[in-house]
Structures are given as C-alpha cells and as structure tokens.
C-alpha positions as CSV (number, residue, x, y, z in Angstrom):
1,M,-0.5,0.1,0.3
2,T,1.2,3.7,-0.9
3,E,1.3,5.8,1.8
4,T,0.9,9.0,1.8
5,I,0.9,13.0,2.9
6,S,-1.7,16.2,2.9
7,Y,-0.9,17.8,0.2
8,A,-2.5,21.7,0.5
9,Y,-3.9,23.6,-1.8
10,A,-5.1,27.0,-0.2
11,V,-6.0,28.2,3.4
12,A,-9.7,30.4,3.0
13,R,-12.6,31.6,5.3
14,D,-15.4,29.0,5.3
15,D,-18.0,31.2,6.6
16,D,-21.0,29.6,5.4
17,G,-19.7,26.0,4.9
18,T,-20.9,25.7,1.6
19,L,-16.8,25.6,0.0
20,T,-16.9,21.7,0.7
21,Q,-19.8,21.3,-3.0
22,A,-17.0,24.0,-4.3
23,L,-14.6,21.3,-4.6
24,S,-17.3,17.6,-4.7
25,G,-15.1,15.5,-7.6
26,L,-13.2,18.1,-8.4
27,P,-9.8,16.1,-8.7
28,G,-6.6,17.3,-7.0
29,V,-2.9,16.2,-7.8
30,A,-2.9,12.4,-9.2
31,D,-6.3,13.6,-9.6
32,A,-7.2,12.2,-5.5
33,P,-10.0,14.1,-4.3
34,V,-10.2,17.2,-2.2
35,H,-11.8,17.6,0.9
36,L,-11.1,20.4,3.2
37,V,-9.2,20.5,6.6
38,R,-10.9,23.0,9.7
39,A,-9.3,24.6,12.1
40,G,-9.7,23.0,15.9
41,H,-13.4,24.9,17.7
42,R,-15.2,24.2,14.6
43,G,-13.3,27.3,13.6
44,E,-14.3,29.3,10.3
45,M,-10.0,28.6,8.7
46,V,-10.3,25.8,6.1
47,A,-7.0,24.0,4.1
48,A,-7.8,22.4,1.1
49,V,-5.9,19.2,0.5
50,S,-5.7,15.8,-1.3
51,P,-3.6,13.4,-0.8
52,V,-0.5,12.5,-2.5
53,P,2.2,9.7,-2.5
54,E,4.8,10.3,0.2
55,Q,7.3,8.6,-2.3
56,D,6.5,11.4,-5.0
57,F,7.2,14.5,-2.6
58,Q,10.1,13.1,-0.5
59,E,12.6,15.7,-0.5
60,S,14.8,13.6,-3.0
61,A,12.1,12.7,-5.3
62,L,10.8,16.0,-5.1
63,R,14.1,17.6,-6.5
64,A,13.9,15.6,-10.0
65,H,10.1,15.5,-10.7
66,L,10.6,19.6,-10.5
67,E,13.0,19.0,-13.6
68,D,10.0,17.3,-15.1
69,L,8.3,19.9,-17.0
70,D,5.5,17.5,-17.5
71,W,4.7,16.1,-14.2
72,L,5.4,19.6,-13.2
73,E,2.7,21.1,-15.3
74,S,0.1,18.1,-14.3
75,V,0.7,19.2,-10.4
76,A,0.8,23.3,-11.4
77,R,-2.7,22.3,-13.5
78,A,-4.3,20.5,-10.7
79,H,-3.1,22.8,-8.3
80,H,-4.9,26.2,-10.0
81,R,-7.8,23.7,-10.6
82,V,-8.9,23.4,-7.1
83,I,-7.4,27.4,-6.5
84,G,-9.3,28.6,-8.8
85,A,-13.2,26.9,-7.8
86,L,-12.1,28.4,-4.2
87,A,-11.3,31.9,-5.9
88,E,-15.2,31.5,-7.2
89,R,-16.8,31.2,-4.4
90,T,-14.4,33.1,-1.4
91,T,-11.3,35.1,-1.3
92,V,-7.9,32.9,-1.0
93,L,-4.4,32.6,0.2
94,P,-3.0,30.3,-2.0
95,L,-0.7,28.4,-0.9
96,R,2.8,27.1,-3.0
97,L,3.5,24.3,-4.8
98,A,3.7,21.2,-3.5
99,T,3.1,22.6,-0.1
100,V,3.0,18.6,1.9
101,Y,2.6,18.3,5.2
102,L,2.4,14.7,6.9
103,D,-1.3,14.0,7.3
104,D,-4.2,16.1,8.0
105,E,-3.1,16.9,11.7
106,R,-0.1,18.7,10.9
107,V,-2.6,21.0,8.0
108,R,-4.8,22.0,11.3
109,Q,-2.3,22.7,13.8
110,M,-0.7,25.1,11.5
111,L,-4.1,26.8,10.9
112,D,-4.3,27.1,14.8
113,A,-1.3,28.2,14.8
114,R,-1.8,30.8,12.4
115,Q,-6.0,31.9,12.1
116,E,-5.4,35.5,13.5
117,A,-2.9,36.2,10.4
118,F,-4.9,34.2,8.2
119,A,-8.0,35.9,8.8
120,G,-5.9,39.3,9.2
121,R,-4.9,38.8,4.9
122,L,-7.9,37.1,4.3
123,S,-9.9,40.6,5.5
124,E,-7.1,43.0,3.5
125,L,-7.7,41.0,0.5
126,T,-11.0,40.0,0.0
127,A,-12.5,41.8,-2.7
128,H,-9.1,42.1,-4.9
129,T,-8.1,40.3,-8.1
130,E,-4.3,39.9,-9.0
131,W,-3.7,41.2,-12.1
132,G,-0.2,40.0,-14.0
133,V,1.5,43.0,-16.6
134,K,4.6,42.1,-18.8
135,I,6.2,43.8,-21.5
136,Y,8.2,42.3,-23.7
137,V,10.9,43.6,-27.1
138,E,10.7,41.8,-29.5
139,A,13.6,40.7,-32.3
140,P,14.2,43.9,-34.2
141,A,13.0,41.9,-37.4
142,A,9.8,41.4,-35.5
143,T,9.1,45.6,-35.1
144,D,7.5,48.7,-37.8
145,R,10.7,50.3,-37.8
146,P,11.6,51.3,-41.1
147,A,14.8,49.0,-42.6
148,A,18.2,49.6,-42.1
149,P,19.4,52.1,-45.4
150,P,21.3,49.6,-47.7
151,A,25.1,49.0,-47.1
152,A,27.4,51.5,-49.5
153,P,27.7,49.0,-52.8
154,D,32.0,49.8,-52.6
155,L,31.7,47.9,-48.5
156,S,33.6,44.7,-48.9
157,P,31.1,41.6,-47.3
158,G,33.0,42.3,-43.8
159,R,32.2,45.5,-43.6
160,A,28.6,45.3,-45.3
161,Y,28.2,42.5,-42.7
162,L,28.7,44.3,-39.8
163,S,27.0,47.9,-41.4
164,H,23.6,45.1,-41.3
165,R,24.8,44.1,-37.3
166,R,25.5,48.0,-36.3
167,A,22.2,48.5,-37.9
168,Q,20.4,45.2,-35.8
169,R,22.1,46.5,-33.2
170,H,21.3,50.1,-32.6
171,A,17.5,49.0,-33.6
172,R,17.2,46.5,-30.5
173,E,18.7,49.2,-28.5
174,D,15.9,51.5,-29.4
175,A,13.8,48.6,-28.3
176,Y,14.9,48.0,-24.7
177,R,14.4,52.5,-24.7
178,D,11.0,52.0,-25.8
179,A,10.5,49.4,-22.9
180,E,12.2,51.7,-20.3
181,E,9.9,54.4,-21.7
182,I,6.8,52.2,-22.0
183,A,7.5,50.4,-18.3
184,R,6.9,53.9,-16.4
185,R,4.0,54.7,-18.6
186,V,2.4,51.7,-17.2
187,E,3.5,52.0,-13.6
188,D,2.4,55.1,-14.1
189,A,-1.3,53.9,-15.2
190,A,-2.0,51.1,-12.9
191,R,-0.7,53.1,-9.8
192,H,-3.7,54.4,-9.5
193,H,-5.7,52.3,-9.4
194,A,-3.8,49.1,-8.0
195,V,-2.9,49.5,-4.5
196,D,-0.2,47.1,-4.1
197,R,2.5,45.2,-6.9
198,V,4.8,42.2,-6.5
199,Q,8.1,41.9,-9.3
200,H,9.2,38.7,-10.3
201,R,11.6,37.9,-12.6
202,A,11.6,38.2,-16.3
203,Q,10.7,34.5,-17.2
204,Q,13.2,32.3,-19.6
205,G,13.2,29.5,-21.0
206,E,10.5,27.0,-21.5
207,L,8.2,29.6,-19.3
208,A,8.6,32.8,-21.3
209,R,6.1,31.6,-23.8
210,G,5.2,34.0,-27.0
211,P,7.8,36.2,-28.6
212,G,10.3,38.7,-28.0
213,E,12.2,38.9,-24.3
214,N,10.4,39.0,-21.3
215,V,12.2,42.0,-19.5
216,I,9.1,42.7,-16.9
217,N,7.0,40.4,-14.8
218,D,4.6,42.4,-12.7
219,A,1.5,41.8,-10.5
220,Y,-0.6,43.8,-9.4
221,L,-4.2,43.6,-6.7
222,V,-6.5,45.7,-7.6
223,P,-9.9,45.9,-6.5
224,V,-12.1,44.2,-8.1
225,G,-14.4,47.7,-8.7
226,H,-10.7,48.7,-10.8
227,A,-10.0,45.6,-12.6
228,E,-11.5,47.3,-15.9
229,R,-10.0,50.2,-15.8
230,F,-6.6,49.2,-14.5
231,R,-6.4,46.8,-17.5
232,A,-7.4,49.2,-19.9
233,D,-5.4,52.0,-18.9
234,V,-2.7,49.2,-18.4
235,L,-3.2,48.9,-22.1
236,R,-3.4,52.8,-23.3
237,A,-0.3,53.5,-21.8
238,A,1.8,51.1,-24.1
239,E,0.5,52.3,-27.6
240,G,2.3,54.3,-30.2
241,L,6.1,52.3,-28.8
242,T,7.0,49.7,-32.0
243,G,9.2,46.5,-30.6
244,V,7.8,46.4,-27.4
245,R,4.4,44.3,-26.2
246,V,2.7,44.1,-23.1
247,E,0.3,41.6,-22.5
248,V,-1.9,41.7,-19.3
249,T,-3.7,38.5,-18.1
250,G,-6.2,38.1,-15.1
251,P,-8.0,38.4,-12.5
252,W,-6.1,35.6,-11.1
253,A,-6.7,34.4,-7.0
254,P,-4.4,36.6,-5.8
255,Y,-1.1,34.6,-5.7
256,S,1.3,36.6,-5.7
257,F,-0.2,38.7,-2.2
258,A,-0.9,35.2,-0.2
259,T,2.0,36.7,2.1
260,P,2.2,40.1,3.3
261,P,4.5,42.7,1.9
262,E,7.8,43.5,3.4
263,T,7.9,46.6,2.3
264,E,5.4,49.4,2.1
265,P,2.5,48.2,-0.2
266,M,2.0,50.9,-3.6
267,K,0.2,53.5,-2.7
268,R,-2.9,54.2,-5.4
269,A,-2.4,57.9,-7.3
270,A,-4.6,60.2,-6.4
271,P,-7.3,60.9,-8.8
C-alpha cells in the first residue's frame, strides 16, 4: 500500500459551509479527491487538501520531479484548478506549489497556529484580484521600424556585414529604450488603480512562451471595482511605440499577495 501525505492548495474562510460543494468531484494532484481540513474548535478557517503519494514528494524525488516539465505542468494545472474553484466562491490565500504536510492533523495544527494571521490577510484581500503585466522586447526584425538603409555598394562583404549588424544592434537598443518608457507609463497608469505590486523575475526558457524577450513580469493587486479600468489604462499606456509588446492577464486569485508585503504597499494615485 502506497503511503500518502497531505498536499495543501490554499487557505480560505468557510463562513457558511459551502466550500465543500465547490470542491465536490474536483480532481486534485494525481487525480485524488480534494477535501477541506478545518481549524480546531469549529473554526471558520479551512485548507483545501488532498492525499498524494509520499514517495513523489520526498525531497530528493521532488527535486527530480521539478526538472520534469510534464510532471510539473500536471501538478501546476491541478493546483491552479483547485484554487480557481475556491476563488469563484470566496477570497483565498494560495499556498506554494508542492506544499505538503505529514497528514491532515498537521494541516489542522498549522491552521490553528496561524489562524489570526490568515484571517487578517484574507480581510485585506477581500474584493481584490491579481492582474499580471508582462512587457516583451520583440526582435528588431519583427518590429515596424523602418529598415536600415542598404550598405554602401563599395563596402566589402565583411564591412557590409558589420554595417548590417550595427543597424540591428541600434534597432534593438531603441527597442529596450522604448520598453523602459512603456514600463514607466504602465506603472503610472497602474498606480491609479492598484493597491500593491510584486515584481517577479523576468521569465526565460520554457516559461517565456510567445515572441520576444520578457523584461518586465509584474503582478498587481487591484480592487474588483477598478479591474476593467486598470486593464484598459495599462494597455492604452503601451500604445505608440513599436518593438515592445505588453501582455495583461487576469483576474487571478492573489497568488503573489498571499504573504503580507515586507515593504510599504503601493499607494494608489489621487484621481
């Protein structure tokens, strides 16, 4: 018989006892059924949990699994599916991918120990959602910039090649300058709506899907009532410069804001 441990997805407040219905029939990691673990003394704080094979989440095995993109994608998809189902009903505090405990009783002890902190953070995040803003510098060949003038006919092939590479480099430098300008515009636009921002590391390799080089990867915490204006204003701020692409995604559960910020939160600009 395979030994199992408890995989925890998120923490939420279950005031009316309806979250169990939200998870009914929903497969978690490894297609295991998801259930709620409730804080002691009939507490309202709950964690969404499912059993997973212990052998897959031991330190050495997990380290190897995290290099397996297919395994990682499968776990991430299940992780986000559970969090999304909860977020449709209530405010949630998403836990990190592959957060595991020895058993459900350890999960309950965690809830009891941190119940006050969880309650405070959930109150702060109520009626807010996360929006992602990514800025990409696109390859000069894919931009709308005018083509560089042809090299002088008297140039040798070597010098003509260098002239062409120099023109490419200048176009790319221009694109980076435009990206800096758009980043400033986007931040100014976002400040009118968002209450907090987390600056993530730019995505590279398999994570950086789509054309261009990701240079900005920010998450903004936005009041629900400001969401549509936030999206429209950020996209409008990106207009007018070529060679730069801005991607706005959301709304998401507040993945980037589940832990209180260590620095001063972003202040919304006066209207």
